[in-house]
Structure formats: C-alpha cells, structure tokens
C-alpha positions in Angstrom: -41.8 -103.8 58.3 -39.9 -103.9 61.6 -37.1 -105.9 59.9 -36.9 -103.3 57.1 -36.6 -100.5 59.6 -34.0 -102.4 61.6 -32.0 -103.1 58.4 -32.2 -99.5 57.2 -31.1 -98.1 60.5 -28.2 -100.5 60.7 -27.1 -99.8 57.1 -27.0 -96.1 58.0 -24.8 -97.0 61.0 -22.5 -99.1 58.8 -22.2 -96.2 56.3 -21.4 -93.7 59.0 -18.9 -95.8 61.0 -17.0 -96.7 57.8 -17.1 -93.2 56.4 -15.9 -91.6 59.7 -13.2 -94.2 60.1 -11.7 -93.2 56.7 -11.7 -89.4 57.1 -8.5 -89.1 59.1 -6.6 -91.7 57.1 -7.6 -90.3 53.7 -6.3 -86.8 54.6 -2.9 -88.3 55.3 -2.7 -91.0 52.6 -4.4 -89.2 49.7 -4.4 -85.4 50.3 -5.3 -84.8 46.6 -8.6 -86.7 47.0 -11.3 -84.7 48.7 -12.1 -86.1 52.1 -15.9 -86.3 51.6 -15.3 -88.4 48.4 -13.2 -90.8 50.4 -15.8 -91.0 53.1 -18.6 -91.6 50.7 -16.6 -94.3 48.9 -15.7 -96.1 52.1 -19.3 -95.9 53.4 -20.7 -97.2 50.1 -18.3 -100.1 50.0 -19.2 -101.2 53.5 -22.9 -100.9 52.7 -22.5 -102.9 49.5 -20.9 -105.7 51.4 -23.7 -105.9 53.9 -26.4 -105.7 51.2 -24.7 -108.5 49.2 -24.7 -110.7 52.3 -28.4 -109.9 53.0 -29.3 -110.7 49.4 -27.5 -114.0 49.5 -29.2 -114.9 52.7 -32.7 -114.0 51.4 -32.4 -116.2 48.2 -34.6 -118.8 49.9 -37.4 -116.2 50.4 -36.9 -115.9 54.1 -34.6 -113.6 56.0 -34.2 -114.4 59.7 -32.8 -112.2 62.4 -29.9 -114.5 62.7 -29.1 -114.0 59.1 -29.5 -110.3 59.4 -27.2 -110.2 62.4 -24.6 -112.3 60.6 -24.6 -110.0 57.6 -23.8 -107.1 59.9 -21.1 -109.1 61.7 -23.0 -109.1 65.0 -21.9 -111.6 67.5 -24.5 -113.8 69.2 -25.5 -112.7 72.7 -24.3 -115.0 75.4 
C-alpha cells in the first residue's frame, strides 16, 4: 500500500510539473489552443510515459523501489 501511495503522489507531481512547464510556452507557440488543454495534454503525456515504464518493470510480478525510482527518472542517492 505504501508503494501505491508513493507512486500516486509522484504521478501527480509529474503531471503538475509537466503541465506547468508547458503553460507559458503554449501561450506563445499556439495561442489558438486553450492553455488548459495544452497543460492537460503535456501532463497526460508525461504520466503515460512513467506508467508505461512502471508496467514494463512489473512484468515479472515484482516492482522494487529501484525500478520505481528509475521510472520517475530519479537519480540514486550518493
């Protein structure tokens, strides 16, 4: 259950960070496209990439924290 909560929280963070990053650029590049639609599209695309990596890592039936961190692009602690 802890892993599921961790993953869910991190997916929300991925969505928000990707969505917020696109807001300014979309207003300049595609002014005819509503900003919220651009943000949702960017957030969804980022989440889909992470979810795909998590799914591939869990094909063996076990999902380790190392695999979770790798899917989110986290760098190992030194």
